[in-house]
All heavy atoms as an XYZ file, in Angstrom:
740
protein
N      21.663    -12.562     -7.161
C      21.196    -11.489     -6.303
C      20.989    -10.216     -7.142
O      21.761     -9.907     -8.030
C      22.197    -11.293     -5.209
C      21.833    -10.185     -4.256
S      22.826    -10.250     -2.775
C      21.620     -9.860     -1.588
N      19.937     -9.525     -6.826
C      19.567     -8.351     -7.562
C      20.405     -7.152     -7.051
O      20.621     -7.022     -5.825
C      18.093     -8.015     -7.382
C      17.704     -6.733     -8.123
C      17.251     -9.182     -7.877
N      20.864     -6.316     -7.942
C      21.642     -5.176     -7.556
C      20.751     -4.208     -6.780
O      19.692     -3.787     -7.262
C      22.200     -4.508     -8.810
C      23.171     -3.390     -8.471
O      23.295     -2.973     -7.390
N      23.810     -2.874     -9.561
N      21.122     -3.787     -5.560
C      20.294     -2.902     -4.744
C      20.115     -1.537     -5.416
O      19.054     -0.876     -5.217
C      21.058     -2.745     -3.439
C      21.980     -3.925     -3.395
C      22.287     -4.307     -4.779
N      21.028     -1.089     -6.216
C      20.888      0.170     -6.881
C      19.753      0.160     -7.862
O      19.035      1.138     -8.049
C      22.178      0.576     -7.568
C      23.359      0.956     -6.632
C      24.616      1.281     -7.420
C      22.976      2.103     -5.733
N      19.552     -0.972     -8.499
C      18.410     -1.102     -9.453
C      17.086     -1.001     -8.713
O      16.169     -0.349     -9.129
C      18.498     -2.418    -10.240
C      19.714     -2.378    -11.177
C      17.236     -2.701    -11.002
C      20.005     -3.695    -11.882
N      17.036     -1.650     -7.539
C      15.832     -1.619     -6.729
C      15.532     -0.188     -6.227
O      14.386      0.227     -6.243
C      15.934     -2.555     -5.529
C      16.053     -4.062     -5.910
C      16.230     -4.891     -4.656
C      14.809     -4.527     -6.690
N      16.569      0.500     -5.817
C      16.385      1.907     -5.351
C      15.926      2.768     -6.506
O      15.054      3.628     -6.352
C      17.689      2.444     -4.742
C      17.576      3.905     -4.504
C      18.016      1.719     -3.470
N      16.494      2.594     -7.723
C      16.086      3.305     -8.898
C      14.608      3.078     -9.237
O      13.867      4.041     -9.536
C      16.989      2.988    -10.102
N      14.190      1.836     -9.143
C      12.788      1.489     -9.426
C      11.873      2.183     -8.387
O      10.822      2.716     -8.710
C      12.576     -0.035     -9.409
C      13.230     -0.662    -10.631
C      11.078     -0.384     -9.404
C      13.308     -2.160    -10.640
N      12.292      2.183     -7.113
C      11.510      2.827     -6.075
C      11.416      4.303     -6.308
O      10.279      4.868     -6.197
C      12.184      2.528     -4.676
C      11.492      3.255     -3.556
C      10.275      2.776     -3.101
C      12.056      4.388     -2.983
C       9.642      3.425     -2.042
C      11.424      5.028     -1.963
C      10.219      4.566     -1.463
N      12.477      4.950     -6.654
C      12.461      6.395     -6.932
C      11.566      6.726     -8.117
O      10.721      7.648     -8.045
C      13.865      6.972     -7.122
C      13.873      8.366     -7.606
C      14.668      6.847     -5.806
N      11.695      5.988     -9.179
C      10.888      6.209    -10.387
C       9.408      6.005    -10.059
O       8.502      6.803    -10.449
C      11.305      5.311    -11.496
C      12.724      5.775    -12.035
C      10.294      5.343    -12.690
C      13.351      4.824    -12.982
N       9.064      4.970     -9.313
C       7.684      4.680     -8.917
C       7.126      5.801     -8.014
O       5.971      6.194     -8.161
C       7.591      3.329     -8.222
N       7.952      6.275     -7.111
C       7.539      7.365     -6.223
C       7.226      8.638     -6.981
O       6.177      9.279     -6.816
C       8.591      7.636     -5.162
O       8.792      6.403     -4.404
C       8.124      8.713     -4.190
N       8.108      9.010     -7.886
C       7.910     10.239     -8.664
C       6.716     10.123     -9.566
O       5.906     11.024     -9.647
C       9.228     10.579     -9.432
C      10.292     10.967     -8.471
C       8.981     11.671    -10.460
C      11.696     11.085     -9.079
N       6.631      8.997    -10.292
C       5.490      8.864    -11.213
C       4.135      8.784    -10.422
O       3.149      9.371    -10.878
C       5.637      7.616    -12.079
O       5.693      6.453    -11.322
N       4.136      8.141     -9.306
C       2.921      8.086     -8.445
C       2.522      9.456     -7.966
O       1.335      9.770     -7.933
N       3.499     10.222     -7.566
C       3.200     11.606     -7.101
C       2.523     12.409     -8.211
O       1.552     13.108     -7.974
C       4.450     12.294     -6.619
C       4.247     13.740     -6.335
C       3.648     14.136     -5.146
C       4.611     14.735     -7.247
C       3.416     15.473     -4.880
C       4.424     16.065     -6.968
C       3.789     16.411     -5.780
O       3.612     17.790     -5.516
N       3.093     12.338     -9.401
C       2.528     13.164    -10.562
C       1.161     12.604    -10.954
O       0.283     13.417    -11.339
C       3.482     13.194    -11.691
C       4.626     14.134    -11.491
C       5.931     13.667    -11.392
C       4.422     15.480    -11.308
C       7.003     14.524    -11.161
C       5.498     16.390    -11.080
C       6.792     15.884    -10.980
N       0.954     11.361    -10.886
C      -0.368     10.777    -11.277
C      -1.446     11.214    -10.219
O      -2.490     11.703    -10.588
C      -0.301      9.249    -11.338
C       0.503      8.852    -12.578
C      -1.693      8.676    -11.434
C       0.816      7.392    -12.676
N      -1.100     11.055     -8.957
C      -2.081     11.388     -7.893
C      -2.301     12.936     -7.832
O      -3.438     13.364     -7.548
C      -1.624     10.857     -6.527
C      -1.647      9.377     -6.563
C      -2.461     11.380     -5.388
C      -2.963      8.716     -6.809
N      -1.288     13.708     -8.070
C      -1.475     15.134     -7.955
C      -2.404     15.716     -9.077
O      -2.940     16.791     -8.925
C      -0.134     15.874     -8.069
O       0.468     15.685     -9.284
N      -2.616     14.937    -10.143
C      -3.511     15.390    -11.177
C      -4.931     14.898    -11.024
O      -5.817     15.172    -11.850
C      -2.976     14.906    -12.557
C      -1.737     15.597    -12.981
O      -1.589     16.782    -12.673
N      -0.823     14.929    -13.643
N      -5.218     14.146     -9.927
C      -6.584     13.677     -9.659
C      -7.349     14.771     -8.935
O      -6.841     15.352     -7.945
C      -6.530     12.404     -8.792
C      -7.925     11.986     -8.376
C      -5.847     11.249     -9.559
N      -8.559     15.112     -9.389
C      -9.340     16.131     -8.694
C      -9.684     15.719     -7.271
O      -9.804     14.545     -6.949
C     -10.651     16.213     -9.511
C     -10.323     15.581    -10.799
C      -9.233     14.579    -10.591
N      -9.836     16.707     -6.389
C     -10.086     16.435     -4.969
C     -11.374     15.629     -4.751
O     -11.411     14.807     -3.845
C     -10.221     17.807     -4.221
O      -9.076     18.555     -4.377
N     -12.327     15.845     -5.589
C     -13.584     15.121     -5.441
C     -13.402     13.602     -5.599
O     -14.184     12.818     -5.046
C     -14.592     15.659     -6.505
C     -15.990     15.157     -6.404
C     -16.633     15.554     -5.042
C     -16.813     15.774     -7.559
N     -12.413     13.173     -6.351
C     -12.246     11.771     -6.625
C     -11.256     11.063     -5.733
O     -11.053      9.857     -5.802
C     -11.787     11.568     -8.071
C     -12.772     11.973     -9.136
C     -12.163     11.792    -10.525
C     -14.039     11.163     -9.013
N     -10.603     11.789     -4.792
C      -9.548     11.182     -3.946
C     -10.107     10.048     -3.106
O      -9.495      8.936     -3.073
C      -8.882     12.207     -3.083
C      -7.740     12.911     -3.778
N      -6.483     12.398     -3.697
C      -7.710     13.954     -4.526
C      -5.666     13.182     -4.417
N      -6.401     14.181     -4.918
N     -11.194     10.232     -2.388
C     -11.720      9.181     -1.481
C     -12.232      7.969     -2.259
O     -11.860      6.831     -1.939
C     -12.782      9.779     -0.540
O     -12.228     10.868      0.146
C     -13.245      8.727      0.431
N     -13.053      8.134     -3.333
C     -13.461      6.960     -4.091
C     -12.318      6.268     -4.751
O     -12.238      5.017     -4.822
C     -14.400      7.535     -5.146
C     -14.880      8.786     -4.624
C     -13.759      9.334     -3.763
N     -11.325      7.023     -5.194
C     -10.123      6.415     -5.769
C      -9.356      5.585     -4.731
O      -8.910      4.451     -5.047
C      -9.218      7.502     -6.409
C      -7.958      6.983     -7.079
C      -8.249      6.142     -8.285
C      -7.095      8.153     -7.458
N      -9.257      6.159     -3.543
C      -8.544      5.425     -2.497
C      -9.280      4.159     -2.125
O      -8.626      3.109     -1.870
C      -8.363      6.334     -1.281
C      -7.532      5.683     -0.230
S      -7.439      6.691      1.269
C      -9.092      6.604      1.828
N     -10.589      4.193     -2.065
C     -11.318      2.987     -1.695
C     -11.170      1.913     -2.734
O     -11.115      0.701     -2.461
C     -12.816      3.307     -1.448
O     -13.415      3.716     -2.653
N     -11.021      2.304     -3.993
C     -10.829      1.358     -5.081
C      -9.416      0.806     -5.048
O      -9.151     -0.298     -5.522
N      -8.489      1.541     -4.464
C      -7.074      1.106     -4.423
C      -6.758      0.149     -3.287
O      -5.646     -0.297     -3.173
C      -6.162      2.317     -4.370
C      -6.202      3.193     -5.610
S      -5.880      2.311     -7.109
C      -4.144      1.970     -6.928
N      -7.753     -0.135     -2.450
C      -7.508     -1.079     -1.339
C      -7.112     -2.466     -1.893
O      -6.317     -3.202     -1.265
C      -8.731     -1.225     -0.475
C      -8.823     -0.062      0.474
O      -7.800      0.514      0.911
N     -10.048      0.277      0.837
N      -7.670     -2.833     -3.055
C      -7.291     -4.099     -3.673
C      -5.798     -4.104     -4.035
O      -5.105     -5.094     -3.837
C      -8.130     -4.409     -4.900
N      -5.339     -2.974     -4.561
C      -3.912     -2.920     -4.919
C      -3.029     -2.953     -3.641
O      -1.971     -3.508     -3.634
C      -3.629     -1.646     -5.705
C      -2.233     -1.477     -6.222
C      -1.878     -2.627     -7.170
C      -2.105     -0.142     -6.935
N      -3.522     -2.370     -2.565
C      -2.778     -2.457     -1.299
C      -2.710     -3.876     -0.789
O      -1.709     -4.287     -0.203
C      -3.439     -1.546     -0.239
O      -3.334     -0.224     -0.611
N      -3.754     -4.639     -1.053
C      -3.746     -6.047     -0.686
C      -2.684     -6.823     -1.523
O      -1.962     -7.685     -0.994
N      -2.522     -6.456     -2.733
C      -1.482     -7.055     -3.587
C      -0.095     -6.663     -3.036
O       0.844     -7.472     -3.019
C      -1.669     -6.655     -5.069
C      -0.467     -7.107     -5.910
C      -2.928     -7.195     -5.646
N       0.029     -5.436     -2.599
C       1.288     -5.005     -1.964
C       1.611     -5.804     -0.730
O       2.779     -6.178     -0.535
C       1.227     -3.517     -1.625
O       0.881     -2.769     -2.776
C       2.495     -2.984     -1.109
N       0.605     -6.079      0.021
C       0.774     -6.917      1.235
C       1.268     -8.331      0.877
O       2.177     -8.862      1.482
C      -0.522     -6.936      2.056
C      -0.476     -7.759      3.315
C       0.611     -7.270      4.291
C      -1.817     -7.700      3.995
N       0.630     -8.910     -0.149
C       1.047    -10.240     -0.570
C       2.490    -10.213     -1.098
O       3.281    -11.109     -0.851
C       0.094    -10.806     -1.649
C       0.587    -12.056     -2.256
C      -1.274    -11.009     -1.034
N       2.861     -9.149     -1.831
C       4.245     -9.018     -2.333
C       5.215     -8.862     -1.180
O       6.309     -9.473     -1.255
N       4.883     -8.096     -0.162
C       5.771     -7.933      0.970
C       5.954     -9.273      1.753
O       7.036     -9.636      2.155
C       5.202     -6.871      1.941
N       4.827     -9.992      1.889
C       4.959    -11.334      2.500
C       5.811    -12.274      1.717
O       6.660    -12.995      2.300
C       3.560    -11.919      2.699
C       2.694    -11.309      3.807
C       1.243    -11.791      3.623
C       3.220    -11.718      5.157
N       5.644    -12.307      0.401
C       6.438    -13.164     -0.430
C       7.926    -12.797     -0.395
O       8.788    -13.674     -0.251
C       5.911    -13.108     -1.884
O       4.506    -13.441     -1.866
C       6.658    -14.031     -2.800
N       8.228    -11.511     -0.561
C       9.600    -11.084     -0.555
C      10.314    -11.361      0.792
O      11.448    -11.809      0.789
C       9.675     -9.601     -0.861
N       9.582    -11.145      1.888
C      10.160    -11.431      3.183
C      10.361    -12.915      3.398
O      11.407    -13.346      3.944
C       9.251    -10.826      4.306
O       9.081     -9.448      4.025
C       9.865    -11.037      5.657
N       9.423    -13.714      2.989
C       9.548    -15.167      3.064
C      10.726    -15.662      2.226
O      11.489    -16.533      2.678
N      10.882    -15.173      1.046
C      12.004    -15.539      0.198
C      13.340    -15.112      0.796
O      14.326    -15.854      0.702
C      11.836    -14.991     -1.244
C      10.692    -15.622     -2.009
C      10.572    -14.863     -3.365
C      10.983    -17.069     -2.275
N      13.367    -13.902      1.382
C      14.589    -13.446      2.005
C      14.974    -14.334      3.229
O      16.131    -14.622      3.437
C      14.408    -11.984      2.473
N      13.965    -14.768      3.914
C      14.217    -15.648      5.111
C      14.716    -16.971      4.623
O      15.689    -17.539      5.156
C      12.927    -15.798      5.854
C      13.071    -16.767      7.049
C      13.761    -16.384      8.204
C      12.519    -18.050      6.974
C      13.880    -17.278      9.240
C      12.669    -18.926      8.040
C      13.365    -18.528      9.149
O      13.512    -19.421     10.204
N      14.091    -17.555      3.582
C      14.508    -18.889      3.102
C      15.881    -18.839      2.447
O      16.608    -19.809      2.471
C      13.455    -19.402      2.084
C      12.173    -19.776      2.819
S      10.819    -20.423      1.798
C      11.401    -20.566      0.176
N      16.210    -17.704      1.840
C      17.540    -17.578      1.194
C      18.622    -17.302      2.201
O      19.818    -17.366      1.827
C      17.476    -16.468      0.134
N      18.246    -17.001      3.423
C      19.236    -16.782      4.444
C      19.898    -15.365      4.304
O      21.065    -15.193      4.652
N      19.140    -14.434      3.766
C      19.678    -13.053      3.620
C      19.988    -12.469      4.973
O      19.607    -12.998      6.020
C      18.711    -12.177      2.859
C      18.646    -12.486      1.372
O      19.639    -13.110      0.879
O      17.686    -12.126      0.687
N      20.623    -11.339      4.967
C      21.040    -10.670      6.204
C      19.834    -10.302      7.043
O      18.719    -10.149      6.523
C      21.825     -9.418      5.893
N      20.006    -10.131      8.348
C      18.913     -9.840      9.274
C      18.222     -8.541      8.886
O      17.011     -8.411      9.103
C      19.414     -9.844     10.702
C      20.371     -8.747     11.006
C      21.731     -8.788     10.926
C      20.034     -7.415     11.403
N      22.269     -7.603     11.236
C      21.253     -6.714     11.579
C      18.877     -6.769     11.712
C      21.330     -5.405     11.959
C      18.932     -5.441     12.087
C      20.143     -4.771     12.235
N      18.966     -7.547      8.431
C      18.369     -6.253      8.151
C      17.488     -6.317      6.910
O      16.521     -5.571      6.807
C      19.470     -5.154      8.021
C      20.471     -5.409      6.965
C      21.648     -6.078      7.085
C      20.404     -5.034      5.609
N      22.339     -6.148      5.850
C      21.577     -5.471      4.935
C      19.482     -4.341      4.844
C      21.805     -5.294      3.611
C      19.728     -4.101      3.510
C      20.876     -4.587      2.897
N      17.759     -7.219      5.985
C      16.884     -7.391      4.837
C      15.530     -7.952      5.266
O      14.463     -7.470      4.876
C      17.509     -8.328      3.802
C      16.567     -8.624      2.660
C      18.813     -7.718      3.281
N      15.586     -8.889      6.214
C      14.345     -9.478      6.754
C      13.610     -8.448      7.622
O      12.367     -8.416      7.624
C      14.683    -10.716      7.595
C      15.312    -11.814      6.748
C      15.775    -12.966      7.612
O      15.333    -13.191      8.686
N      16.746    -13.746      7.052
N      14.343     -7.589      8.324
C      13.718     -6.545      9.132
C      13.005     -5.551      8.224
O      11.852     -5.134      8.525
C      14.753     -5.828      9.962
C      14.236     -4.696     10.856
C      13.356     -5.279     11.952
C      15.357     -3.918     11.464
N      13.600     -5.155      7.143
C      12.929     -4.226      6.183
C      11.675     -4.923      5.608
O      10.641     -4.269      5.448
C      13.919     -3.804      5.039
C      15.031     -2.919      5.626
C      13.199     -3.146      3.954
C      16.122     -2.601      4.670
N      11.741     -6.199      5.337
C      10.567     -6.939      4.890
C       9.456     -6.922      5.900
O       8.272     -6.724      5.563
N       9.806     -7.062      7.167
C       8.783     -7.056      8.252
C       8.160     -5.632      8.337
O       6.942     -5.533      8.527
C       9.384     -7.453      9.568
S       9.781     -9.239      9.633
N       8.984     -4.609      8.216
C       8.439     -3.239      8.253
C       7.534     -3.038      7.046
O       6.440     -2.410      7.214
C       9.628     -2.237      8.252
C       9.089     -0.818      8.002
C      10.388     -2.316      9.531
N       7.885     -3.594      5.868
C       6.981     -3.478      4.714
C       5.643     -4.169      4.933
O       4.601     -3.648      4.534
C       7.718     -4.061      3.478
N       5.691     -5.332      5.598
C       4.435     -6.027      5.925
C       3.567     -5.194      6.867
O       2.361     -5.066      6.608
C       4.739     -7.383      6.531
C       5.385     -8.304      5.481
C       3.491     -8.028      7.110
C       5.915     -9.613      6.062
N       4.164     -4.603      7.874
C       3.408     -3.801      8.830
C       2.797     -2.591      8.153
O       1.614     -2.258      8.322
C       4.289     -3.378     10.018
C       3.607     -2.334     10.898
C       4.653     -4.621     10.880
N       3.572     -1.886      7.326
C       3.100     -0.670      6.634
C       1.997     -1.024      5.655
O       0.998     -0.271      5.527
C       4.236      0.052      5.967
C       5.259      0.688      6.912
C       6.393      1.295      6.140
C       4.613      1.704      7.804
N       2.137     -2.108      4.902
C       1.090     -2.475      3.959
C      -0.191     -2.858      4.663
O      -1.256     -2.585      4.209
C       1.595     -3.671      3.092
N      -0.048     -3.527      5.814
C      -1.230     -3.921      6.588
C      -1.972     -2.694      7.127
O      -3.180     -2.595      7.057
C      -0.840     -4.811      7.779
O      -0.141     -5.984      7.248
C      -2.037     -5.272      8.561
N      -1.222     -1.722      7.631
C      -1.803     -0.474      8.130
C      -2.518      0.226      6.986
O      -3.587      0.759      7.140
C      -0.744      0.433      8.782
C      -1.237      1.829      8.995
C      -0.246     -0.175     10.083
N      -1.906      0.212      5.776
C      -2.502      0.869      4.649
C      -3.840      0.177      4.268
O      -4.785      0.891      3.941
C      -1.516      0.802      3.473
C      -1.930      1.696      2.347
O      -2.718      2.649      2.520
N      -1.440      1.421      1.136
N      -3.865     -1.108      4.264
C      -5.098     -1.827      3.914
C      -6.179     -1.532      4.924
O      -7.330     -1.114      4.545
C      -4.872     -3.362      3.784
C      -6.150     -4.111      3.718
C      -3.974     -3.671      2.623
N      -5.909     -1.683      6.200
C      -6.960     -1.470      7.184
C      -7.355     -0.011      7.288
O      -8.532      0.325      7.485
C      -6.500     -2.006      8.578
C      -6.577     -3.489      8.680
C      -5.450     -4.250      8.637
C      -7.792     -4.116      8.768
C      -5.530     -5.642      8.724
C      -7.914     -5.486      8.826
C      -6.735     -6.261      8.798
N      -6.423      0.888      7.171
C      -6.752      2.325      7.166
C      -7.629      2.678      5.980
O      -8.585      3.463      6.089
N      -7.313      2.150      4.829
C      -8.098      2.395      3.613
C      -9.582      1.910      3.787
O     -10.493      2.588      3.415
N      -9.700      0.660      4.315
C     -11.054      0.188      4.552
C     -11.806      1.019      5.624
O     -13.011      1.219      5.518
C     -11.032     -1.281      4.955
C     -10.846     -2.201      3.756
C      -9.744     -3.029      3.672
C     -11.787     -2.229      2.741
C      -9.581     -3.843      2.582
C     -11.658     -3.046      1.641
C     -10.530     -3.912      1.585
N     -11.072      1.489      6.601
C     -11.729      2.348      7.649
C     -12.193      3.620      7.038
O     -13.366      4.065      7.329
N     -11.431      4.264      6.207
C     -11.842      5.519      5.554
C     -13.011      5.253      4.589
O     -13.976      6.051      4.549
C     -10.638      6.158      4.811
C     -11.113      7.326      3.957
C      -9.646      6.667      5.811
N     -12.961      4.176      3.903
C     -14.040      3.830      2.998
C     -15.351      3.573      3.759
O     -16.406      4.085      3.356
C     -13.711      2.567      2.139
O     -12.533      2.811      1.410
C     -14.806      2.169      1.192
N     -15.282      2.866      4.857
C     -16.455      2.634      5.679
C     -17.035      3.954      6.194
O     -18.253      4.143      6.196
C     -16.082      1.698      6.859
C     -17.233      1.416      7.750
N     -18.292      0.670      7.378
C     -17.437      1.827      9.030
C     -19.182      0.624      8.379
N     -18.656      1.257      9.403
N     -16.164      4.844      6.619
C     -16.601      6.165      7.095
C     -17.281      6.969      6.010
O     -18.249      7.619      6.203
C     -15.395      6.897      7.641
C     -15.642      7.644      8.883
C     -14.372      8.175      9.428
N     -14.655      9.538      9.849
C     -13.793     10.404     10.248
N     -12.501     10.064     10.209
N     -14.142     11.560     10.633
N     -16.690      6.874      4.780
C     -17.263      7.605      3.665
C     -18.618      7.067      3.313
O     -19.559      7.824      3.061
C     -16.340      7.494      2.439
C     -16.858      8.158      1.208
S     -15.941      7.731     -0.280
C     -16.281      6.009     -0.509
N     -18.789      5.741      3.326
C     -20.077      5.147      3.009
C     -21.143      5.472      4.044
O     -22.341      5.611      3.719
C     -19.930      3.634      2.826
C     -19.131      3.217      1.586
C     -18.927      1.704      1.565
C     -19.807      3.715      0.328
N     -20.734      5.608      5.317
C     -21.700      5.999      6.395
C     -22.222      7.408      6.106
O     -23.349      7.702      6.502
C     -21.070      5.922      7.734
C     -21.032      4.549      8.316
C     -20.693      4.568      9.739
N     -19.539      5.505      9.964
C     -18.945      5.660     11.108
N     -19.325      4.982     12.146
N     -17.956      6.531     11.224
N     -21.429      8.273      5.466
C     -21.916      9.616      5.212
C     -23.096      9.646      4.222
O     -23.897     10.504      4.268
C     -20.793     10.452      4.619
C     -19.710     10.802      5.589
S     -18.272     11.703      4.974
C     -18.735     12.277      3.399
N     -23.150      8.650      3.340
C     -24.205      8.569      2.371
C     -25.425      7.748      2.759
O     -26.393      7.744      2.019
C     -23.622      8.037      1.070
C     -22.585      8.944      0.467
C     -21.236      8.568      0.495
C     -22.940     10.135     -0.115
C     -20.281      9.433     -0.017
C     -21.989     10.976     -0.631
C     -20.656     10.615     -0.636
N     -25.375      7.104      3.881
C     -26.513      6.328      4.400
C     -27.568      7.307      4.915
O     -27.255      8.237      5.619
C     -26.110      5.373      5.502
C     -25.397      4.177      4.958
O     -25.418      3.863      3.800
N     -24.692      3.448      5.843
N     -28.801      7.041      4.579
C     -29.891      7.862      5.070
C     -30.224      7.374      6.500
O     -30.325      6.186      6.720
C     -31.095      7.741      4.161
C     -30.889      8.360      2.797
C     -32.129      8.311      1.950
C     -31.848      8.908      0.654
N     -32.995      8.908     -0.270
N     -30.392      8.302      7.360
C     -30.701      7.954      8.750
C     -32.201      7.555      8.813
O     -33.070      8.220      8.243
C     -30.406      9.101      9.686
C     -28.987      9.444      9.672
C     -28.632     10.444     10.755
C     -27.188     10.836     10.539
N     -26.344     10.674     11.618
N     -32.467      6.446      9.539
C     -33.845      6.012      9.684
C     -34.535      6.826     10.736
O     -34.024      7.099     11.800
C     -33.851      4.518     10.046
C     -33.270      3.617      9.017
C     -33.279      2.154      9.490
C     -32.711      1.278      8.443
N     -32.657     -0.084      8.782
N     -35.717      7.230     10.408
C     -36.538      7.991     11.355
C     -37.488      6.969     12.066
O     -38.164      6.177     11.462
C     -37.352      9.045     10.659
C     -36.484     10.126     10.038
C     -37.281     11.170      9.406
C     -36.370     12.246      8.784
N     -37.103     13.302      8.125
N     -37.565      7.134     13.353
C     -38.401      6.205     14.149
C     -39.750      6.793     14.396
O     -39.992      7.862     14.683
C     -37.702      5.831     15.485
C     -36.500      5.084     15.302
N     -36.507      3.735     15.056
C     -35.205      5.468     15.283
C     -35.237      3.340     14.914
N     -34.401      4.361     15.053
């Protein structure tokens, strides 16, 4: 079993480094960067599904499985929200047809 303190430390380090990386991106690139990151969000969703499935098969505590389910829901919302924003952004650049 993995030490939970190691997992929390990895989460904190990833959060801090992600904040500093994203804060240095110019405002003009945020939306295109986000649309490109939808693939990474898909990988996050697959990871959440895998981790939750492994927790279920290993017979871990119910709260571990619940956290996994919450991770699946949040990753799914992130993927669909990202595609929605990307679709909206692309509609802004479509030329309107004149009849």
